[in-house]
N, C-alpha and C positions, 0 to 999 in steps of 0.2 A: 504826468509827463514821462516820456522815455527819451533817452538820448544815448548816442554811441560816438566814440572817438574812432572814426574810420581808419585813422593812421595806426591805431594800436591793436586792431583785430588781427589775430594770427591766422594765416592761410599757408601753412608750411608745405603742403603738398600741391599747391597750385590748383589747377582745375579739378583735381580729384578730391578736393576738400573744401567745397564752397560752404560758407557759413550763412545760414538763414537767420537774419536779424529779427525779423518780425513777419508774421503771416496772419491775415484775417480776410474777411470777405472783400475788403477794399483793395488789397494788394499783397504782394510778397516782396520783401527787400532781402537781397542776397549779396554778400561780399564775396568776390571771386578773385583769387590770386592767379596771375598768369606768370609762371616761371619763365625764364628766358627760353624762347623757342616754342612755347606753348600757344595753343589757339583754341578758340571755340569755332570749329570749322563751319562750313556752310550749313546753316540750319534755319529753322523757323520755330516759333512758339505760337500757341493758340491765343495768348494774351497780347495786349499791347506791351511793348518793352521799352524801357528807358534805361540807357547805359551812361553812367558818369565815370570819367577817368579820374581816379583819386590820386594815383601815384604812377610814375613811369610813363611809358609811351606805348600806344597801340596803333594798329592799322585796321581800320573798319571798312568793310566792303559791303555794298548793297546796291541793287538796281544799276549795275554797271559803273558805279562810282566808288573810288577808294580814297579815304582820307587818313592821313597821319595825324594823330592827336595826342595831346599831353594832358596833364592835370587841369581840371576845370572844363574840359569839353563834355558836352551833353549830347547824346544821340537819342532819337525816338524812332521806333519801328512800329508799323501797323501790325495788327494780328496777322499771322501767317506770312509776313514779309520775310523773305530769305535774306540772311546776312551772315557775316563772319567777323570775328574779332581775333587778332593775332598780335603777339608781342615778341620782338626779337630780343629785347633786353630785359624783359620782365615788367609787369604792371599790376596794379590793383584796380579793379573796377567795382562799382556798385550797380547792381542790376535791380530794377524795380519792375515787376509784372503787375499789370492792372487791367481790368479787375481780375482777381485771382480767387478761385479758379475761373477761367472763362467758361461760358455755358457748355461748350463742347470739349472741355479739357479731359474729362474721363470717359469719352466715347470710344467705341470700337475696341482696339487692342488695350488701351489704357484702362477701360472699364473692367476687363477680365483680371487685371493685375490688382 
């Protein structure tokens, strides 16, 4: 068994310092701090993405809809679905990507790196 106390994982530099909690073929779990005013701007990932608000509040936008959310909210995005996550006052989110890596994760530009 592995376990983490999500409230105690340090993310002092916000989005510049995500913490990978676990990664294997099943998925990748990442704790991300959003300092006040930080955001994960409009983007997409190749995997399915699950975002849980652990602390603080966020504004999540996707497919023309925007939702203000606090602790306990869970969001799911399809692979390649564009979305953004922003926080005016600061927040901590748990991001889970599955499966990881997606079959096309290391294609094209990513494969060269």
